[in-house]
N, C-alpha and C positions, 0 to 999 in steps of 0.2 A: 544360484539357489534354482528350483525348479519346483512347483507348486501345480497340481491339476484339479480340475472338477469336470469329468466326464470330458465335453467337447474343448474345454478352454485351460490353456497354459500359461504360466508366467516365467520366462527364463530370463536369465540375467544376461545383460549386453557384453559379449567378449571382446577382446581387444580387436580380432577381426572384423567385427560388426560395428565398430564405433562411428565408421563415417557413415554408414546405411542409418545408423541412430541419430545421428545429427541431421541428417539430410531430412528425415521424418520428423524429426522435432521441430525443424524449421517450417515445414510443409504443415503440420497438424497445429501447431501453437503460433508460430509468429504471425501468421495470416489472420488470427482472432486477435492478437494481443497489439494494440496502436504502440504502446511503449516499446515492447521487444521490434516490432518493425521497424520504429526509426533508429534503432543500434547500429552503428558503424560497424564495419567488417571487424576493426580491433577490439569492440567491446563485445562482439559476438564471438571473438576469439577467446577473450577472457570468460566471458559467460559458459563456454563449453569446457574450459579449463577447470573451472570452479564446479560445475556437475559433474565431471570428471574423477575429482578429487573428493569430493564432500557426499556425493548423492549414490544411491542404489539406484542404477539404471536398468530397467526391462522392457523386452518386447512381450506383448500378449499375443498369444496365437488361438485361433478358432479353426477346430478340425484342420490343424497343421499350416494354416495360412496366417501371416502376419496381419494382425487386425488392429494392434492400439500399442501403446507403448505408457510407461510411468518412469518418472526421475523423483526419488523421494530420499530427501535428507535425515539421516538419522544419527549422525555423528556429532551433533551441537545440541545443547540446551535441553529441555524436557519434552520439547515435541519432536514428532516426525513432519517433517514440512514437505508437502507436495509441490515440487518446482513445475511440474507436468503431467498431465495426464490427458489422454485423446484417445479416441477410437474413429478408424477409419469409417468413412460414411457409410459404405457398403456393408459396413456390420455392426451399425447401430440396430437398438431396440430389440437387442438379442440377450440383453443381460450383462454386456461385458462392463459396462461404465460402473456398476454396482459390484461386480466381482472384482475389478481392479482396486477400489475403494475399500473393500473387505480385506482384500489382501493387504492393503497399506494399514489398515488399523491392526491387522495380524501383526505385521513386521514390526510396528510402534509397540505392541505388547511384548514380542520377543527381544525388542531391543531395550525395555524398561521404560519406554516414554509416558507422560500423563496425557499428552494432547496429539492429535493430527489436525493439521493447520493447511490452509491454502488460500491463494489469492484468485479471486475471478470477477471477470468483468460483468456488471450488472445487467447489460445486454445480453448476455449469456442465460437466457432466460432457462433452457433445458439443464444446462449444468447448474444453475440455480436452486432449481427446483429439485434437481435427485439429491444435493446435498442437504437441503432442508428435509428432505424425505429421509435420509440418513440422519437426521439430529443433527446436523453440523450448524452452528448459530454464528450470526454477525459479531465480530469483536467490537467494532466501534471506531476502527482505524481506518475506514474505507473513504479516500479522499475524492472530491470533485474540483476542478479548476473553474474559478471564475473570474472574468479578466473584464479590464475597463483601459481604454486608450487615455493616456496622458493628457489630451485638449479635452477629454470628456468631464475630468475630474472639476467640482465646483467647489467654491469656496463658501463655508458657513461662517455666519457673522461671528459665532462663538461656540465652543463645547468643551466639555471638561475632560476629553479624550487626552492623554500624552504618552508619547513614547520615549522610553528612557534606554539609552543605549548601555548594552552590557558588554564590556570588555573582558572580564574575567569571570570566569565559569566556577563560582565559588559554591561551596556545599550548601550554603543557604538558599542560593539562587537553584542549585540543582535539586533540593529537595521542594521547592515551591514548583518547579517544574514538571517533577515527578507529580506531586497532587493534583496538579491542573490536567495533565494527560489521563492519571488513573480516574479524576472525577467523570470524565466524559466515557470513558470504557464502563465505567461503574452503570451510569445512566443507561448503556445499552445492552451490557452483558452480564450486569449483576456480578458476584463475587468471583464466580468461576474466569470470567474475563479477566477480571483483575488479577485474579493468580497467574492465568496465562501470559498476559503482558508483562507482571512484573518479573516473572521467571525467563520470559523469551524474549522482550523487545525494548524493554525502556533502558536497560544497559546499551544497546545498540544507539538509542536516540542520544544518551549523555556523551559516547564516545563520538559519535558524527559531530555534535555541537561544541564539544570540547575541541577537537582537531582543527576545526573549521571557523572557530569563532575569530583566530587572529589573523585570519586571511582576507586580504582587501576585498574579495568579491562577493564575500559573506558578512551579513548585517544581524547580530542578535539584539531584539528590542524585548523588555518587559511594557506591557500596556496596564496603562494606570487609568483609573476613573475616578475624578475627584480624590487623587493621590491612593485609592486603594486598587491593590493589584488585581487585574481581572484575567489578564494571559499572556501570552508572548507571541512575536513573532520571529521569525529564522527567514531570512532573506538572502536570496542568491542573484547574483548578475548573468543573465544568459543572454548574450548578443545586446538586443534591443530590448529585452524583456527583463523586469524585475520580477521573479517568481518567489512569493512569500507564503511559507506554510503558518497556518494561523492555527494558535493552540489557545481556545479560552476555556476558562473554568464553566463546570457544568451551570454554576448558579447565574452565568452570564448569559444572557438572551441575546443570540445574534439577530439583525435586524438589519436592513437595506440603510437604515441611518447609520448604524454603527460600522458598517463596511463603508459607506461614503468617508466619514471620518477617519479611519484608518486610512484610506486612500488619499486624502488629505495632508494628513500628517506623514505620510511617506513621500508623497510630492515636494513637500517644504524641506525635507532630508535630502533630496537628489541633488547635487551638486549640477552646477551649470555645464560642466564639462563632459557631464556623465551623460551618453546619449541614449537615452529610454524612450521607447515610444508606447511601452503597455506595462500595466501591473497587471500579474496574475497571481491571485489567492487560490491556495491549495487549503481548502475546508473541508472538514469531515463532512460526508454525504449526509449524516442524520440530521445534521445543523444547517446545512443548505438546505434540505427540504422543508425547512421551518420558514423560510425567507418567503413574504408575502410580495406578491406582483413585482418579483425580479425583472419580469420579463418589459415590464413598463419602465424601468431606469436603464442607465445607459451601461449597466453590467450584464455580461453574456456569460452564460453559463454552458460549457459543453459536455453534455450528460454522456456524450459517445465514449468517454475517457473514464467515466465512473468506474472504479474498481474498489472490491471490499476483500477484507480478509475476513475467510470463517474459520472455525476451531469445533472440536469436539472432544471431550474430556473422555477419557476412556479406563 
């Protein structure tokens, strides 16, 4: 498919251009995305296989010269998801970014989607500002890593926090988890955000948890405070690190103290033969932003990895 607007053209990537597209995709996007930059060769191979099978891939041309690219998924869910959008440095500030985004929305409407969505690093301020100007909103699913070394975890005298291991992902637990996640989404993006996540994201959460809950390197916990359910932890062992995604209900206020309690409870559950050196909590950015005096604690937040999901209802 080709569409034009005076000097700008979008042209679909054909079979003979695929190698060039991959090279440009890596050059323009991977250097700015720490997650993809750390992918192994085999992971990159499967990433491009996925893009080739599920996405519409385009080069953007300016006066006949290749100036940018777009990878847009339109074959799943009610959203058109932008896997990658970029403009070469020498062609920036010519309106190409807005043009590519407008083109994405046009393709979303043509394929009968309700939303356009994308993931963006918070540190990429020009891109974030462009998306905001185009009426994209934060969903509330952006996460930030907050870590602590095991030798820095302190023991409290007593607290009311408990972790209850979940071995079977029952319908009751599934509904509680959905309510917990969607409560946070609603706090950030109101009903449109809840609609987007409910239609395009929540089932992937359930499938991921259900598939991995029985594997030894994964643990799924219900977080209780005075025996009242306040959230969930989904933990994975990664080398010498225990990585834990934190899902707290919107009515629960995240504090340094609560984070310390969670770290303490997790340390108690780590078996002696498990060689861990660090806990990494993956926390919603909007929750982490409310933590007070985090820099004065033993927790470390690496905000360079902060990435947010943004969406627009069309």
